[in-house]
C-alpha positions in Angstrom: 106.2 38.3 109.1 104.0 41.3 109.4 100.3 41.2 110.4 97.9 44.0 109.8 94.5 44.5 111.6 92.0 47.1 110.4 89.4 48.6 112.7 87.0 51.5 112.9 84.4 50.4 110.3 80.7 50.5 110.9 77.2 51.4 109.6 76.6 55.1 109.1 74.4 57.5 107.2 75.2 59.8 104.2 77.4 62.7 105.4 78.7 61.0 108.5 82.4 60.4 109.3 84.5 57.4 110.2 88.2 56.9 111.0 89.8 53.6 110.1 92.9 52.4 111.7 95.4 49.8 110.6 97.7 48.3 113.3 100.8 46.4 112.5 102.5 43.7 114.5 105.5 41.5 114.1 108.7 42.6 112.4 107.8 45.8 110.6 109.7 47.8 108.0 108.8 51.5 108.7 110.4 52.7 105.5 107.7 51.3 103.2 104.7 53.0 101.6 101.3 52.1 102.9 97.9 52.1 101.2 94.2 51.7 101.6 92.0 49.7 99.1 88.3 48.8 99.1 86.1 46.2 97.5 82.4 46.4 97.0 80.2 43.3 96.4 80.5 42.1 92.8 83.3 44.6 92.0 87.0 44.5 91.7 89.3 45.9 94.4 90.1 49.5 93.9 92.8 51.9 95.1 91.7 54.5 97.7 94.8 56.2 99.1 98.5 55.8 99.6 101.2 57.4 101.7 105.0 57.3 101.4 107.4 56.0 104.0 108.0 59.5 105.4 104.3 60.4 105.5 105.1 63.6 103.7 103.5 62.7 100.3 100.0 61.2 99.7 97.8 60.3 96.8 94.1 59.6 96.4 91.6 58.2 94.0 89.5 60.9 92.3 86.4 59.6 94.0 87.6 60.4 97.5 89.7 63.5 97.0 88.7 66.3 99.4 86.8 63.8 101.6 89.3 61.2 102.8 92.7 61.8 104.4 95.4 59.2 104.9 98.0 59.5 107.6 100.6 57.3 109.4 102.5 56.8 112.5 105.5 54.6 111.9 104.1 51.4 110.4 100.5 52.1 111.3 98.2 54.0 108.9 94.8 55.7 109.3 92.1 56.8 107.0 89.8 59.7 108.0 86.6 59.4 106.0 84.3 62.5 105.9 81.2 63.3 103.9 80.6 59.6 103.4 78.4 58.5 100.5 76.5 55.3 99.7 79.1 54.7 97.0 81.8 54.4 99.7 80.2 51.2 101.0 82.8 48.4 100.8 85.3 46.3 102.7 88.4 48.4 103.3 91.8 46.9 103.4 95.2 48.3 104.3 98.5 47.1 102.9 102.2 47.6 103.1 104.1 48.3 99.9 107.4 46.7 99.0 108.9 50.1 98.3 109.2 53.5 100.0 106.9 54.9 97.3 103.7 53.2 96.0 104.8 50.5 93.6 101.6 48.5 93.2 103.2 45.5 94.8 102.3 44.5 98.4 103.6 41.9 100.8 101.1 42.2 103.6 97.4 42.8 103.7 94.9 43.1 106.5 91.6 41.2 106.8 89.5 44.2 106.1 86.8 46.2 107.9 83.3 46.8 106.7 82.0 50.3 105.9 78.3 50.7 105.1 76.8 54.0 104.2 73.0 54.3 104.0 71.0 56.9 102.1 
């Protein structure tokens, strides 16, 4: 089984930056897409960004395009978050996809890391 642990969250002000990390342990399949999701209180989980197995193709939610950058190193993934806004406040989760490209189906999820952005 694969375990994912997110880190790098914190409390910041509007315009600040954070870099989230997702470390994998256990038997890991490198040739799988990875993704970041987030969930704010009282709201459904939403897609943030995804990256293919090779790391050469990425996708982003419209709300974070131009501000967030997803990257990976093997089975680990990172999310560089710039120009943060209060609307970005949420618990951020990373996940490993079942396929090399984002399929919307995930076998492994992390426990999440809190990001809070104050006005």
